[in-house]
N, C-alpha and C positions, 0 to 999 in steps of 0.2 A: 408496225405488223410480217411479219415472218413469211417471207415466200412461200414457204415448204407446206405441206399440209399434217396438221398435229394423226400422227399413224397410236392417238390411245383407240383404246375400243369402246364408243360409246361422243368422242366427239368427232363434229363436222366440222371444222373452221383450219384460220393458218392461221397459228403462234405455234410461240414452243413451249417441249414438254416439260421443261423444266418448270411453267408457268400451275400446272397446275398444283394444289394445296394448298397456293396464294391467297389474302382472303379481297374480296373485290375493290376497286380502287372509282370505284364510278358503277349509279343502279344500273341496271337490264331497263331495255324500253320499256312504259308499266308500271315499272316496282316503285311504290312508295314506300313512304318511313313505315315499320308498324304495321308489317305486312305479313309479317314471320311471323307463325302459328309459336305457341311459347303452352308449354301443357302444366298443369298442376297451378301454387299458388305465385305470390311474389310481395317481399317484403323490404321494404329502404333501410338498410345501418346505414349509420352517416356519422358511425361514432369512426373517425381517424387522429391519423397523427402528420407531423410531415418532414426529414432529417434535414440538422443541418445548422436550423438553423440560429444564432447567437442567442434569439429569446422562447422558450417552447411554453406552451398552454395545459395545460394543464388540463384532466378531465376529475372529475366529480367519482373513488374510490371511495369504498366505506370501507371497515369494516361489520362481513354481513354471519349468520349463524344459516346454511343450507339445510329445510328439515324437509321425508321423506315419515314411510310410511316405517323401516326398519332403523332407520337410523338417521344422527346431526355432525351436522360437519363442519368447526368452523376456515371457513373460507375468505379472499373479498373480491366481492364487485365491481361492478360500470355504469354508475346512471344517467343513460344516454338520454335527451328530451328533446333529440331528432331520431331516435330509431324507434321505426314501429312492429318492433318485433323487439321480445326479448328470447337473449340465447345462453344455452350454457354449453360446456364440454364435453365429452366425451365423456371424456374421461372419468370424470364429476358423475357425470350420470349412470358410468360403470357401479362407482361405487355408494353410488344412493339407491340402485336397483330402481332402475327408473325405469321404465316400460312407455309406452304408447303406441299408435299405428305411425306407420313408416307409407312420406311420399315425398315426391319429387315440386320440390322448391327452391323458387331466384329471391336471395336474399342479394338484392340492390344494390351496388355504392353509386359512385357520380358517376361511372364512365358507363352504365345501365347497356352492359355488351354481359354478363357477367352469368354463368350458366347452368345450368338448374341441374340439383345437387340430392341424395336423398340422405335427407332426416329422417328422425323419428321424433311425435311431439311428445312433450314429459309434460309431466302437473305436480310439484313438489309446494311448498311453504319456504317463502324470506326472511324470514327476524333477527334485532339484531343480538349483539355479542349477549347481552345482559336478558335477553329476550324476552322481555318488558311487552312488545307485542308483534304479533305475525300477520304477510301478506300474504293472501295465497297466488299464487301464479299460476293460471289456466289452462296456457300453452304454451311451453319457451320449443325452442328449436336443438337439439344435442347437433353439433360441429363439431367436425374434428378438432379446428383448431379459431381462433381469431388474433385478431395483428392491432395488440395496443403495444403502443411506447413499454418495455421493460425499465422501472424503475426504484430501486430503495432508498427512500423520502425517509429518514429524524426526522421528521416534521418537533418533537416536545425538544430537542432541540436547535434547530432552524427556524425555527415561529420565530423568535425573539433578534432579526434581521427585522424583524416592522412590527414600527408600534402597537397600530391598532391588533395584532394575532397575538398579542401576548401573553390574552385573560384567557380566551379559550383551551379545553383537553382537546389536541388536536395528536391521533393516533402514531404508529409507528408507520408505514405505512411501502408495503413488497408491488408491482404493480406487474412484476412474475408470477405471482398467486391469484391476477385477478381471473376464476371462471367462471363466471354469471355477469352476462350483459343484463338490465333493467331499464329493457322499451318502454314506451308511454301507453302498451298494451297490460300494464300493470298501476293495479289504484293507488293509490296515496303514498305507492312511496321516495314522489319526487316533494315532494311536499316539505317546506325550508318554513322553519319550526322559526327562526331565526338568524343576522346577518351579522356581518365586517368588514364595512365599503371601505379600501385605502383612498389618502386624500386624494381631491383630484390635484390628476399632475405627476401624482406616482405610482412608477410602474409594478402594480404587488398581486398577488395575485392575489382573489374573496376569499371569506369564510364562509360555510354557509352549512346552520345544523339543522342535519336534517332530521327522521327516526331513528337513523342506524352511529349518528352521535355527528362531529364538525370534521368539515372538510375542507377543499382548498379546492379553486376553482379561477384561468385564468392565466394571462400571463407573466412564469418568471424567468433569471438571469438563470440560463445554460452551470452556468459555472455553482451552483450549488446545490447539482443536484449529481448524485450519483447513477448512472444507468453502465449496467454492466451488461454485458454481451453473452446472452443466454438463450442462442442459436440464432433467434429469430430474423426477418427482415432486415430489422428498426433497425441501424443503431445509430449512434451517439460521440460524434468523434474526436468531440472538441476537447477537451482530453489529452488523448494524442499528440492536437495540433499546436497544442499546447507546449505541450514536454517536445516536440523538434524544435521550432523552433526556439525555446531557450536553448535545446544543442546549437542550432546556430547560431544562435551570438556568441557562446563559450567558445565555437569553433574559431566566430569572428575577431574575437579577445582575442583567446590567444596566442591567433598566429600577432597581426601586432603585436603583442606584448615582448615575441620574440623577435622580431626586427627592430624593436625599438633597441635590442641589448650597444649596450653602448654606448648613441644617440644620448638616451632621458637622461638629465642629468639626474642623479641621489635625492631621493626627497628623508629627509630624517624621520624615523622611529619612533610613531608616535607609540609609549611602554605601558601600557595599563598600568591599573593601581599596586596589584599588586606582583606583578613585573617589577615595576619599581624598586618594591618593600626587598625581595627576594634580590637584585640587583646589588639596594642598597647591601646589604649583609657579605654578599661574596664581596665589597670591597673595603668594608669592613674584618674579618675575620683574615683575606689570603693573607698567607707569611710562608718565609720558608723556616725553615727550623732550621737547620744547615745541612743537615737532610739528604730533607725533599720538601716540597710544598700542602701546605697542611691544608682545610679549607672547614669553613664553617655549613656544619647543619641549614640547612634555608627553612627552621623550623619555619612552620603559624601562632603558634605560640611557645615561650620558652620554657614554659611549666606543665609541660607532654604528661602525663597519665597515663601506657600504656595497659591494658594487662600481658598477663605471659603469655604466652601465645608454643611454650616450648611441648606442647603437647601438637599441634597443629605441625610446629614442623620435625617430630620424632615419625608421622606419618610419614608425610612425605620423602621422608630417609630411608623407612624401609622399604615402601616403595623400587623406591633409588637403588636399592640393597637384590632386590628380587633382580635387577634390570645388572644386576655387578654379579650373582649369579649366572643367569641366563648366560655375558656376556662379558668372564675374562678378557676377555684383550681389556675391553675400552672400560673393563673394572682395575686396568693396572693405570692406563691412562688420566685416569679422573686419578687416581689418587698420589703420583707425578705434580699431577698441575696445586692440588692442593696442599704436599709438603713442599714446593717452588716457595709456596702464599711466602708458607712458616721460617726454610730459609731465609727469605727477600727480606720478613720484618711484616710484611703486607699481615699475612695475621698474623695470631698466637694462640697459644694452647689455656683454653680460663682452669682454674686453679681450681674452684668451687661450683658448686651445682647451683646453688644458691646464693643469695644473693639481697639483702636488705632495701635495693636501688629499685626499683622495673625494666626489665628484661625484652627485651623482641628481635628476636627467634629471625635470620634473614635463613630463610627456605633456601635452596639452592641445583639445581637442576644441570646437563651436559650436553654441550652441541654439537654435534656433527654436523663438517660434505660431505658429499657423493665422492670431492675429488679427494680430499682428500679424511680418510676412514678414521684413522688413528689417532689422526689434533682432536683430544677433546677440550673443549672453551668452557669454565663452569659461570654459570648466567645464574647472579643472585636476584632475588622475587619478590623486593617490597612489596607487591597490592598484592602479597596473598593474606584473604581476609583470617582473621580472626574474631569474634564479640564480634561485627558486621560495623568492622572497620579493616584497615588497613596502615600501613606507613605512607606510602605514597596521598594520599591524605591525609595528611598533618602540615604537610612539604608541599615548597612554592614547587610551581611548577622553575619560573624562570624568565626571559628573554630566551627569543633564538640567536647566541654568539657568533654563527657557523661564518667564517665571509664565505659569500657566493662565488659559487663555480665560478660563474664564465668571466669573471671578476681577474681569476687566480688564472685563467687562458686569456685575456689581453691581456694581461701586467707582462704576458711571455713576452711579447710579442709589440707592446713600447717602452716596456723597458730594457735596458744593454745587460744583465748581468743578471741570471738568475741566482738564487739561492738554491739547492737542494740538498736538507737531510738526511744526511746517512747515518740518525743513532735507533737502530733499531724500534719503533713503538709501540711491540707487541702488551709492553707492561707501565705506558702512557697513565691509565687507568689508575690502577692498583696499586703507585706508587705513588698515588697524591692522596698523601693523609687525611681522614678528618674528622675536623673536632668537634664530640657528641657535648649538650649543658652533663656537667659530672653527675644529678640526678638519670641520668638514664642511661644502657649501658647498652649496644650490638653482638650476639654470640651468631654461631650455624651448630648445627648438629653435626660432628663429621664419625665414620671410626673407617680407620681402617681393614681391610680384605683381611686382613689374619688376625686379627682380635675377634674375630668369631670364634 
């Protein structure tokens, strides 16, 4: 107890003024529980949810139609047999143009200290979506919000996880759209017409057939549920937790993988069937013609028949010519690259426009770097589609034959003499000639700027 008398008006006791407004820890002398006055009515609403549990308990959410004298609205309702009162959200009450007397009411939950709030008592009808039956709700409280776990559940797809739920016609549920809580004060809405119960020992929800259709209630693993955050205080964070654990495991695995460089023995790579076929084609077709190396296309089928895609290649090149007009420097650099290809024998001019054999045109475009704006690298695009196909779909990808960089770096320290290739490698890929089947030809479209 403080030795200083409280200076606040109305108090004559020794205590700190900071205690004003705090809840009392002990009862006053002569005061017993339940002596505080309460104004208005009281109703117990026992629907609640638990955050963070690995197993979630589903409540009975059903699709309904709410009807007033003015209009009808499709929504979702929660069948709560533990509630003494029926609730409807203010926004739904406003849309239905419901009106009724206003009163101060306590909607009690488990802690029993709920404040009295001003609510409106309204009346409406509730129906199944097919309108086969109507139930009158004589006294529902219009409230600003309801704390219900918000989930979107695709039961038509998820129900096949459990054998006993495969037969019932379960609807798609979005509990974030629940606007009505039906308590025991509404007659006959809680009738159970049929059930589907899981076998003993199986942790799965029960299927209940109501006047509003089938619904599920009971325990269900959190892994099968989707719980988006709609701004409520109830959040299910299991997806985020799982993602963090996966990222942590990946980071630890990458750490030890880096630490094992040069220590772990290299294991023989197991090739997929397509990679083995591609490697076999390379081994059988690679040869030196006396001038350059030649390698065969890794075609999936040697009798490949491709449509003539000259229209696509011409349309791409027309777009490229528009850029030539906007940037003459780019056009000049582009032409020098193509002329160099022809002079070195990497490409040649075609004598005829058409041929009896299938022709596949390779569209091309230029790529520049910010630090080398005048240097243009011409890139051919075999993935350009024409008539739902492209060249890449008919060619094996092949195995990764590149030498690991970590091995190169380690050998610089392990071996006494390194060898450096001083030959210019910028024409490495164009120097390799590709041999294709006799019935298949490849072309590209090109026109020099001065030919326009």
